[in-house]
N, C-alpha and C positions, 0 to 999 in steps of 0.2 A: 195289420202290419205286420211282415216278417217279424218273430221274436225272435230277441235275442236281449238279453239282462246288458243293461246297462254298466256292472259292472266286468264285463267281459270282456277280452283286447281281444284283436279277430284280426286275418286280411281286410279291406271294404271287400276289393274286387273276389276272392273266395267265397267272403258270406254271401255276395249279393249274388253269384251266379249260382247259388245253393240255397238263397233263405226261401224259398217256395217249395221245395223237395223236401231238405235237413229243414226244421225249425227247431234245432233245443229241443229242453224239456216240454212245451211246449203240446209236440206233436205226441212225444213217449206220453206224456198225462192223455189225448186227448188218447190214442189208442185203447188206454186201458181205463177209459171211459166207456169204449163204443162196446168193447165185452160185460163190465158192469151191467151198462141202461140194456143192453140187448137180453144178459140172463142167460138164460135154455136154450134162448134162440138162437145165440152165437156157435154153441157147439164147442167141438174140441178144435177145431181146424184155426174158427177164428180168435181162439186164444193165442195156439200156436201162433199166426202171422200176429198180432200182437205184440208174443213174445222177443217173434224174431224181430218187429222195428226197434223195440226196444233195444234190445243187441245192437242190431247194425246201425242204431244211434249214439251207443255208449262206442263202438268201434269208432265209426265215426272223427266223433266227438277226438277219443285218441287217438287217428293219425292227423286230424288237427294240428294237435297242439303238438307230434312229433314232427311233422311236415314245418310248424312255426317257428320250434327249438330249434332244426337241421340246417334252415334260415337263417335262424341269429347265427347257427355256428360259423355257416358259411362268411358271413357277414364278418364275422368277428377272425376269419381262418384271412379274406382278402388284405380286411384291414395290417394284418400283420409283415401279411407279406406287400405289401404297398410300403409298407414303413421299411420292413428290412430291403424292400429296392431298393426304397429312396439311400439308404444308408449303404449297399453297395456301391450305388451309382458315384457316390462318393471317395468308399475306399478305391474303389477300379482307378477313378480320377487322382488321388494319391498313386495308384500301384503306376500309374503311366509317367507319374515324378519321378516320382524316385526310380523308375528307369531310365529316364529320359538324363537324369544326375550322375545316374551309373555309369553309364553311354559317357555323358560328359568326364567324368572322371576319369576313366575307361582309358577313352582319346586324349587327357593329360597327361596320363601315365606312359600310354605310350610314345608321347609325344618328351617328357621328364626321360622314361628312357633313353630313346635317340639322345641327349644333352647329357646323358652318362656316359654314354658309349665312347660320346666326342671328351670326355672332362677325360675320362679312363684315357681315351690314347695319345689325350696332352698331357698327360703323366706317366706315362712312358715314356713320349719324349723326350717330356722332363729330366727324368728319371736318369735317359739315358745321355741326355745334354751334360747331368752332373759329371754321371760318371765320367763322363769324355774327360773334363776339365782336369777333375781328380785322375784318372790316369795321366793326363799332362805335365798336373804341375807335379806328380812324384816324377816323372822320366823328368824332366826338364824345370826343374824349383821354377819360381818365375821369380825376379829380380827382385834385392832388397835394395831398399836405398843408398845403403857403403856405398853397391856396389853401381851403382844406377850412375852414383857420382862418380866416384874413379875413372869410370872406364869409358863418359859421358866426352866424346873429342871435343865439344866444344857448346857452350851455353844453348845453341837452339836444339843438341843429339842430347841435351843435359834435360829443358821442359818437355820435349818427347818424350823420355822418358820414364818422367814422372807421368804425366798424361796416359801412359799405357799400363800403368800397376793403379793406377785410378780408376780407366774403363774393366784393368781385369775383379779387379776386387766390384765396383757396379753389377757386371753381371754374375758376377756369382752368387750377391744378395739378394740378386733379380731373381735364379734359380733357385735356389733357395724360400724363395717367398711364394714362388707361383707354385709350386708343388706344396707347401705346407697348402696354401689358400685352396689348390684342385682336392687336396684330398678335406678339407672342413666340407667344401661345399659337395662334393659327393654324399659324405654325411649327412646333411641334411636335407639333401632330398632326397637321398632315400625315406630318411624315414617320416617327409613329411608324408609322402606319396602312399609310404605304407598306410600310415595313419587314417589317411583316406579312405582309402580302398579300404583298408577293411569300414570302415563306418558308415561308407555308402551303400556294403554288400550286407550288412545285418538292416539299414531301413528297409531294403528292397524284401530281404529276406521275409521280415516278418508282418510288411504290407501285404507283400501276397497270403501269407499265413492265412492273415486277418478273412482276406477279399475270400477263398478259397474255404472257408470256415462260413461266412453269412453267405456264400450260395450252396455250400451244404444240409443249411437249416432250413435256405428258402423251398428246398425240392424236398425238405422233407416233410415245413407245413406245405405247402401244395400237393402231396399226397395224399394226406389226410384231408385236408378239400375236397379233393375228389372223390373219396368213398361216404363223403359226407353228404356229398352232392347225387352217387349214386346211390344212397338209400333213402335220400330223400326223391331222387326221381320213382323207386320202385314203390314205395311211400302213396309216391301218387297217383301210379298206377293203379294199384292198391281199392284206392280213396276211391275212384272216377268207378269201379265195376263197382263198389262196394252203394253208389250216389244211381247206378243204374237197377241197380234190385232194390231200395229203397223207394226208389218212382213207382217202379213196378207194384209194388206192395202200397205204397200211402194211394195210388187207384182204386185200391181193394177197401183201403178204412175208409175212405170215403163216400166208397158205393154205404156202406155197413154205415157209415157220418148221418147219412141222411135216414137212414132206416132209425138210428135212434135219436133222431132229430123229433120225427113223429112215433115214436113210443115216448118220446119222453115229454111230447108236448103235449099228451092227457093227463095228464100227472095231475092231482090236486093238488095247489101250492097258496099254504097262505100267509099272504101277498100286502102290505102296507096298506092302511089307507086312504094314505096322499106320495108323490114322487120324497124321497128324503132330502132336503136342500140344506143338511147344515154336516159341518167338515168331522170328515172319518176320523174317531176317537183310539189309538192303539191299543190291546188288551192279551191280556193270553187267551187260555183256549184252545177247544180242538177243531172248532167250526167257526168258517168269518175267512176276513179278509187279514192277509200277515204281508208285509210291506218287507218284501227284500233287501238286503243291506246295499247303500249305494244308489238306492234309487232316490228319487221325486217325484210328489204327489204331491207340493203347497202349488201350485203355480194354477191361476184361472177355474175351472172347473175339476180339477184331479182331485180336493179334497170331499168332493160329493161324489163323484164316480167309484173313489175307496170307501167312503160310508156308503151307498147302494148295493158295493158289491159286498159287503161284508154283511149287510143285511140277509143279505139271498144266500150268502153261504150261511147262514144260520138259520134260513129256515127252511133249506134243500140238506144240512148238513154235511158240505161240501168245504172243504182245506183247500182256501184261493190264495195260492202268491201273485204280488204285484211286484210282477218282473221287471214291467217297465214302461212311468208315466210319462212325466213330459223328460224332454230331450232334445236339445242345444239343436239348430241346424246341418254342424257339422257330426254330431257324434251319428244324428238321425241317417246321414250319408255313412257316414262309415259302420253303420250293425245292417246295414244293408237297407232301408229304406229312404225320404227322400227328404227334400231341402225345407220343403213345407207340408210335411203331414199333419195331421192331427197332435201327433202326441207331440211337436212342434209348439203347438197350440193351447198345450194344456186339456187337452181333450181327449185325449182316449188311453186307456189301461193294454195292456196285452199281459193277463190270468192265464198262468196254468195253473186246472184243474175247474175251467165254466165250458171247457169242447163242448161236455155233451145237452148242457143246458139248451133247450129249447126256447127257439126269438119271439116265441109268447109270452114265456115265461121269461126271458131279459125284460118283456115289454110289461109286464105285471112290478115291474124291481124300479120304471124309468128308466130302461136300460136298451141296450140294441148292440146287433155283430153286424156291423152295415157291410164285409166286405164276407163274399161266397166262399165255400173251398178248406177242406183240411184245415189247412197252410195258415189262414185265420181264424181258424175257431175257437181262441181264445183272444182275440181282439176286438175290446168292448169298448162304449161310446155312451153317452145322453142318449135318452129317447124323448121327449123326439128329437133327428138329432136340431145339433144351432146351429145355425148360418152364418159368412162373417167373420 
């Protein structure tokens, strides 16, 4: 199966596309194993090719990491932009309300100013009337009670005279009260409208400033997001070109792998007397099987496969890394496999370091490599293959 560490996190779609061409540490180890097994026959060209392939693999992994990080950044920027847009929409609604209220206040103020103009006119009229009355009283003093009584020609004339005096007094009082009321109403209305106008203007200005600040912040984040998108596009273009180069190199290494298998297949190996069927026991040392952190070799036949790989590594002086044992169907799909592959049944191990071992040698340790090609050179299962 395509080699991906259980501990790695990668995009399923990207990993699936490059699983057969770019297979992580296993293919790098395979390239090195080809040169080691071929020895002098490999020559400088093979060594250079393996080195270039390993360097290309490392660069591809770096680009994958960069693209993943840039995608996360873009998502974070998008979250910030969405939050800002939501807040901006709320503030814009507030701006519309404040502007509507300000227009309403302005209309009210216009109407009030019209009323104030009318009050000023009434105030001028009342002042003129009062002045006219004062002049009339100065030029022709109003009759006193004594004069009315002595000058009256009869009772009716006396009553009329007294009535005129009372009417004149009431007219003067009304004129004075009207003038005072107009002054008070003018002062109250003017003060109220000035306060309302100032308050509305302050509120509208504050909300507009907040809206403009949010809009500017959104533009800043969008600009940053665009720069990261451009960087990701550049990395993706570079990775695509690198994949094509690695594919060509993999084809050459595949041919060398076939030759390496033929050569290594004839070497004598001290095989165990029978198949090992006891579980693997972890140990120190330089050779044998070593389980990678985060992997699971406890399900079904995984412990036995690990024990057989351990015996193989010790016999051939190989350092074998158990990079992927049991996987859940979901995780297997995520790393480039499929939902019912041997890993999901506890029947397989992706084991960098075993790529150069011939199939005939694997069978001596009751192991097999069921899938052909360099991309699957580290995929190991029991031999003979179990069914069901």
